[in-house]
N, C-alpha and C positions, 0 to 999 in steps of 0.2 A: 097715590097722588101726593106730591110733595107738600110739605107744611113748613111754616116759618115761625120761629120763636122770635118775637119782636119785643124788645125791651127798651125802656128809656130810664135813665138813672141820674141821680144827683149824689155826688160823693161828698159826704160831710167829714169823714176821717180817712184820708188817703192811706195811712199806714194800715189800719184795720181792713179797709176795703181791698188792699193789695193781697192780703192773706186769702181773701175770697178769689180774686181774679187769678192768682197763681195756680189755683187748683182746678178751676173750671175748664180750661182747654182739654185736659185729659178726660174729663168726665163727658164732655160733649163728643169727643172722638169715640169713646167707648160705645155711645149710643148711635153712632153713625152720622153725627151732625157735622156740618161744614159752616164755618163762620164766613159770612159774606161781607159784613161790615161791623166794625167794632172800634168806637172811639175816634173816628176820623172827623174831618171837617164837616160841618153841617150848617144849615140855615133853617130856622124855624119859620115856616110859611104861614102857619095859623095855629093858634092854641097857646097854652101857658108857656112861659119862658123859664119855668122852674128847672127843667131837666137840661143837662149839658153833656150827656153821654148816651149814644144810641147804638143798639146792637141788633143785628139781623143774623139768624142762624137757620140754615136749611136742613131739614130732616127728610128722609125718604117718605115717611108717613106721619100723620098726626099722632098716632100711637107712639112712635119712636120719640118724638119730641116731648109728649106728655110723660112718658116713662122716664126720660132723662130728668125733667124738672121735678118729678115726684120721687126720684131715686134717693136712697139713703146717702149715697155719695154726695149728691148735689145738696141735699138738706144739710149735711155736715159742713160743707164749704160755705153755704149761704149764712150759716150762723155768724160768721165773721162780719158780714155786712148788716145783718138783721139786729144783732145785739148792740145796744147803746146807740142806735141811730147812725151807724157808720155810713150807711147809704140808704137812700130812698129809691125804690124801684117799682115800676109798673111793667108787668109782663103779660103778653098775650100769645096764644098759639093760633095760627090761622092756616087753613088749607089754601092751596093756590086757587082752587075753584075755577070758575069759567072766566078766563081773562079776555073774552071777546067783547065785553060790555064797554 
């Protein structure tokens, strides 16, 4: 069952954050992920206005997405946004589930 990595972020230091985003596409591809949305136009319909970048990545399974996020490669890339507050990110992984509701 497909699963989706959904993240919202606030970039505080664009130079340091770019060191992270330059590495991530290859890591996602390695784990079979497909970026569906990344940094495009958005409209916040409800909730906090803190975040200004939104990302949706599809994986074949929940395990593939979790393995990508927990990989040594991703962790090494994420250091660039985690250190010194270069970026603030909230990330979830969710299976597609029953879409008939």
